[in-house]
N, C-alpha and C positions, 0 to 999 in steps of 0.2 A: 723660190716659192711661187706657186701660181694659185689661182682661186679654187682649183680642185684639190691639189695637194694640201691646201690649207685645212681642209676638213679634219684631217688626222694629225696635224702638226701639234706640237706640245702647247703652243700658244699662238693661234692664228689671228687674234684680235687686233694687235698693232698693225698687221698687214691689211686687215679689213679697213682700218681707219685710214691707211694710205690710199686705198682704192676710193673711199668716199671723198677724200680730199682732192683726188684727181678728177672728180666730176660726178661720181655716183652712177653714171651710165656710160660706159666706154667699151670700145672694141678691143679684145685681146687677140692679137695676130697669131700668137703661138697656138692657142686653143681654137681659133677661128670661131669664136663665140662673142656675142655681146655679153657684158657683165653688168648686172644691176646690183649695186652695193649700198645705195642710200635708201632710206625709208621711203622717200618720195618716188624713186625709180621702181622699187620693189612693188609698192602700191599700184603704180601705173601699169606695170606688167601683169600683175595678178588680176587686175580688174578689166584688162582690155579683152574685148571679144575676139580679136584676131590673134591672140596669143594662146595657142592650144597646148594640151599636155603631151601630144604625140605629133610627129611629123605627118602631114597628110599622106605622103607617099609610103609611109611605113608605120601603120597603126600598131603592129606587133613587131618586136625586134626579129630580124631575120634569123638569128641564132636559135630561136625557139618556136618560130612560126609553124613548123610542121608537126609539133607534138601537143600533148594535152596541156602542158604548162602554157604554151602559146595560146591555146583555146581559152583557158581560164584568164590569162593576161588580157586578151582582147575584150573580155566582158566586164572587167573590173571598172567600177565607177570612177576610181581615181585615175584610170588610164583612158577615159573617154570624156567628151564634151557633149553638150546637147542632151537629148532625151535619154541616151544610153548612160548618162551620168545622173540625170535628175531622177529617173524612175527608181533605181535601187536606193538612192540617197533618201528619197522622200519616205521610204519604208524603214530604213535602218537608223537614220539619225534620231528621229523622235523616240524610237523604241529604246535606244541606248540611254537617253536622258531619263528614263523611268527606273533605271536600275537602282536598287537600294544600297546605300553606302555600307550599311551594317552587314549585308550579305556578302559584299566584296571583301570586307575585312575578315569575316569568318572563313571564307574560302582561302584567303591568303594564310591566315593563322593555322589552318588545318594541314598545310603542307610542311613537310620536314625540311628544315633549312640547317645544313651543317656548317660549322665555322671553319671551313677550309676553302681553297680556291674553287674546287669543283662544286661545292655548295653554293658559293656566290654565283657561279656561272648558271647553275640550274635555277636559282632564285631570280636572276635577271632575265634569262631567255625563256626557259621552259615554264616556270611558274605562272607568269602572266597569261600565256596561251591556255594553260590548264584551267585558270580561272574563267576565261571567256568560254572555253569548251563546257565547263560545268554550268555556266549561266545559260548556255544554249540547250542544255539537256543531256549532254554526254555523261556517262558514269566516270568516276575517277580513273578507272583502268583505261577506258576509251580516251579520256582526256590526255593521258600520258602518251598514247599512240598518236593522237592528233597533234600534240606538241612536237613530237619527234618528226612526223611527216611535214609539219609546217617548217621546221628547221631545214629540211631538205628542199622544200618548195621555194623558199625565199631566194635560193641561189639563182633562180631564173630571172630575178629582178636586178641582178648585178652584172654589168658588163665584164667584171673581173673573173667571173666563174669559168672554169675549164669544162671540157667536153664531158668528163666523168660527172661533174657536179650537175651539169645540165641534164644529163641522162637520168640522174637520180631525181631531179626536179620534175621531169615528166612522169616518172613512176610514182612519185609522191602525189602529184596532182590527180592521177588516176585513182589512187587509193583514197585520198581525201574526198574525191567526188563520191566514191562508194559509201564512205562513212556518212556523208551528208544526205545521200539518197535515203539511207536507212533512217537517219535521224528525222528527216521531214515526214517519213511515213509513220513513225512511232512516237516520237517525243512530244511532250506538251508543256515544255517550260514556258514561263510567262514571257521571257524575252523572245523566244522563237515564235510563240503564238502572236505576239504583237507585230513582229516583222511580217509574218505570213499574212496577217489580216490587212496590212497596209500595202503589200507588194502587189503590183499589177502586171509584172512581166512574166516570162516563162521560167520554168524550174531551173534550166541550165544557167540562166543569168543569176537567179537567186543563189544557187549553189556556189557559183564563181565568187560572188560577193561575200558569202559567208566564209569561204576560204580566204578571201581578201581581208576580212575582219581579223582573222587569226594571224595572217602574215603581217599586217600593219601593227598589231599588238606585239608581235615578236621583237622587232627591232626598236620601235619607238619606246616601248616600256623598258627594254634593256638599257637603252641609252639614258633615259630619265633616271632610272635607279642608279646606274653606274656613275653618272655625273653628279648625282646627289651625294654619293659616297665620296667622290673626289672632293667636293666642296666641304664635307664634314672632316675629311682627312686634313685639308689645308687650313681650315678654320675651326678648330675644336670648340670655339665659343658658340658655334651654331648648334651644338648637339642638344641644347636645351630648348631649341625652338620647336614650334609646332611643325609637324611634317607637312601640313598644308601650306604654310608660309614658306618653308624651305623649298618645296617643289615648285611653287609658283615663281620663285626667283631663279631657281636652277634652269627652268625651261626658257627663261629670257636670257640669262647670263651666259649659259654654256649648253645650248640646246643639242639634242641628239640628232636632229636633222639640220645640217648646216646649209644645204642648198637644194634647189630643185631646178627643173628646166621647163622652158616654154619654147614653142616653135611657131614662127610667124606664118600665118596662113595667107594673109594679104598684106601688101605694102601699107605701112601706116606710120604714125609718129608716136614715139614713146619718150616721154620726158624731154620733149623738144628736139628729139633726134629721129631722123627718118630711118626706118628699117625695112628691109625688102622681104618679099615672100620667100620662104625657105630658110631664112636666117634662124639661128639658134640663140637662145638667151639663157645664160646661167644666172639664176636668181639667188642671191646670197641672203637667205633668210636670217642667218646668224649675224651678219654684218648690219642689216637693217635694224635688228633689235638692239644693237649697241649704238645706233645713231643718236647723237645728242639732240637732234631735232625731234626724236620720238620719245626719249626718256632722259630726264635730267640725271646727271652723274651716271652715265651708262656703264662705266667701267667699275663701278662700285657694286658690291653684293649687298643689297639692302633688303632685309626681310619686310620692313614696313615701307613699302614704296607706293606713294600715291599715284593713281592713274597709271599703273603698270601696263605697258603695251608691248606686244610681242608678235612676231611672225612665225614662231616655232612650229605651230600647227597649221601654217598656211593662212590664207585670207580669202574672203569672197566665196565664189561658188565651189571652190575646191578646198575650202577649209576642212580640216580633219573632223569627221562626224563623231569620232570616238575620243575627243579630247578629255572630256570629263571623266570617262571611264579609265583612260590611260593614267590620268593624274591620281585617281583613287587607288588603282592597283599599285602604282609606283610608291605612293605615300605609305600604303599599308605594308608593302614589302620592305621598304627602308626601316619602318618601325620594327618589323619582325627581325630583320637582320641585326639591328642594334640590341633588341631584347635578348637575342640568342648569344650576345657577348662577343661578336666578331671584333678582333683587335685591329682597329683602323690604323693605329700607329705603324703597323707592319705592312700595310698595303703598298704594293708597287703595281704599276700598270703600264701598258702600251695600248695604242688605239687599234681597234680591229680594222684591217684593210678595207677601205671603202672609198667611193668617189663622192659620197655626200653625207655619210653617217659619222657621228662622233660617239663611239661606244667603247669605253675602256674595258680592257680584259685584265683581270686582276690575278696577281699571285701574292705570296707573302714573303717579305724579305727574310732571308735566313733559311728558307726551305731548300 
């Protein structure tokens, strides 16, 4: 096991505990990365001005730098620091906070969810993007296309993607850009109007970050929904709990995003350790959320947890701006899946190949 493989391991949490016990901020010679595993170290890294989201010498991964996916990537607020991060965030974050919960629930309920493996897959991955697309002003038919294109685009965010997937990601980015150009010219949804009113950058940056809103929804929501179903499968007594309480603990106990990375721009000290310019840091968000220094009884799944604290959606200047929306979509989707009568007892799963995500892929035993 290593800190990257751990993300898709059946149970990485004992290994994370070993890393915390070894110091919380240590160098992994095999990965050639610093590893922050304790809550204190993770806090320190995420708050430090010299820990950037991308290496200074490679703001866009070389594998995609020459195509449209790379152009979009380079403008995403989550992949930038400074003004290129603050400008789109200051427009999108407050707008997302105004979304009506009842509207989200209605959009989720309007989708057809079938009680088979394909139905679960679409509910986890495609459904949440369709909801966001509808909130932005796309028609249901357009939302389905945007959801499919988003599935192709997210391949550019993974180092595991092959050349064929990257080519599809470039094509998807081109098509998504076209859809959003038309949307900005024609649609007048409350969400899009609020974002446009606050946004002060150019249209290309706005479009890139609207694509980014869909791409972040795609994997984060899928993981939240899937890991909630895993919790319900393992602990049937949770099935009577409110979806809000269930999802709040799932995102701490077994989060969809297990780690993120930071790159040191200038030599500095992190948690008492000197790091050099150019060093990479693997930030184990999932480990920090299980740190007993952050949460009492961290390895217990407790619906009624006082002062629940988590790094699942990041922290500080790069904390996910869509956390509330993601939780609402995931909670409403889990409720719909259960109401449709999916047989959780028959669920079996493996984790989607990933370097940082923990997203179960379901099938049904006996199929």
